[in-house]
C-alpha positions as CSV (number, residue, x, y, z in Angstrom):
1,M,-8.1,12.7,-32.8
2,R,-6.3,9.5,-32.1
3,E,-8.7,6.2,-31.1
4,A,-7.4,6.1,-27.4
5,T,-7.9,9.8,-26.2
6,F,-11.5,9.6,-27.8
7,L,-11.9,6.6,-25.4
8,I,-10.4,8.3,-22.4
9,L,-12.9,11.7,-22.8
10,T,-15.4,8.9,-22.8
11,A,-14.6,7.2,-20.5
12,L,-14.7,11.1,-18.3
13,A,-17.8,11.8,-19.8
14,D,-20.1,10.4,-17.2
15,E,-18.4,11.4,-13.9
16,P,-14.4,11.7,-12.7
17,R,-12.5,8.4,-12.6
18,H,-9.0,7.5,-11.6
19,G,-6.5,6.0,-13.6
20,Y,-6.9,2.4,-13.2
21,G,-10.8,3.0,-13.6
22,I,-10.0,4.7,-17.0
23,I,-7.8,1.7,-18.5
24,Q,-11.1,-0.3,-16.9
25,E,-13.4,1.7,-18.9
26,V,-12.1,2.4,-22.2
27,A,-11.5,-1.5,-22.3
28,V,-15.5,-1.7,-21.6
29,L,-15.9,1.0,-24.4
30,S,-14.1,-0.6,-26.8
31,D,-15.1,-4.2,-26.0
32,G,-11.4,-5.4,-25.3
33,R,-9.7,-3.8,-28.9
34,V,-8.2,-0.6,-26.7
35,T,-5.8,-1.7,-23.6
36,L,-4.5,1.4,-22.4
37,L,-0.8,1.2,-20.7
38,P,-0.6,3.9,-17.6
39,G,2.6,5.6,-19.3
40,T,0.0,6.0,-22.5
41,L,-2.6,7.0,-19.7
42,Y,-1.2,9.4,-17.7
43,A,0.5,11.0,-21.0
44,A,-2.5,11.6,-22.8
45,L,-4.2,12.9,-19.3
46,D,-1.3,15.3,-19.0
47,R,-1.5,16.7,-22.6
48,L,-5.5,17.1,-22.3
49,T,-5.0,18.5,-19.0
50,A,-2.6,21.2,-20.8
51,Q,-5.3,21.4,-23.0
52,G,-8.0,22.2,-20.6
53,M,-10.4,19.7,-21.2
54,V,-9.6,17.4,-18.2
55,E,-8.4,18.5,-14.9
56,L,-8.1,16.7,-11.4
57,S,-11.3,16.6,-9.8
58,H,-9.8,15.5,-6.4
59,E,-7.8,13.1,-4.7
60,Q,-8.2,10.0,-2.2
61,I,-5.9,7.6,0.2
62,V,-7.2,4.2,-0.7
63,D,-5.1,1.6,1.1
64,G,-2.0,3.5,1.8
65,R,-1.9,5.0,-1.5
66,L,-2.5,7.9,-3.5
67,R,-5.8,8.1,-5.8
68,R,-6.2,11.0,-8.7
69,L,-9.7,11.3,-10.2
70,Y,-10.7,12.8,-13.1
71,R,-13.1,14.6,-14.6
72,L,-14.1,16.2,-18.1
73,R,-13.8,20.0,-18.2
74,A,-16.1,21.9,-20.3
75,D,-14.0,22.2,-23.8
76,G,-13.2,18.5,-23.3
77,R,-17.0,18.4,-23.3
78,A,-17.2,20.4,-26.3
79,E,-13.9,18.4,-28.1
80,L,-15.9,15.0,-27.5
81,A,-19.1,16.4,-29.2
82,R,-17.0,17.6,-32.4
83,Q,-15.7,14.6,-32.5
84,T,-18.7,12.1,-32.0
85,E,-20.1,14.3,-34.5
86,R,-17.3,13.9,-36.7
87,L,-16.7,10.3,-36.8
88,R,-20.9,10.1,-36.9
89,Q,-20.3,11.7,-40.3
90,L,-17.4,9.5,-41.8
91,A,-20.0,6.2,-40.5
92,A,-22.6,7.3,-42.1
93,A,-20.7,8.1,-45.6
94,A,-19.2,4.8,-45.5
95,E,-22.5,3.5,-44.4
96,S,-24.0,4.9,-48.2
97,R,-20.8,3.8,-50.2
98,L,-21.7,0.3,-48.8
99,R,-25.4,0.2,-49.9
100,I,-23.7,1.5,-53.5
101,L,-21.3,-1.3,-53.7
102,R,-23.8,-4.1,-52.1
103,P,-27.7,-3.1,-51.9
104,N,-29.1,-5.9,-50.7
105,L,-27.0,-5.3,-47.5
106,A,-28.9,-2.0,-46.2
């Protein structure tokens, strides 16, 4: 799974968010390293919706503009949990190798 997709799922894990809210949350989660462009975000949301991981929560009108809020579905939560564990295992393997290379840093 690409980092941006992982971060989008993570941004939706605690509450429904609209597009700009997702973009802002991804920036916070990545400490500013990942900046999603709207085209990238909405293409990913369309793909994640088609895969059954994300769904439209509801729509609202704010300042005369339609705002769509998305939420994580059960399949999205399960995939986020799988990916989180996979990344945890990779990080543990890297830490183990680093301790071998530089035992004083462990």
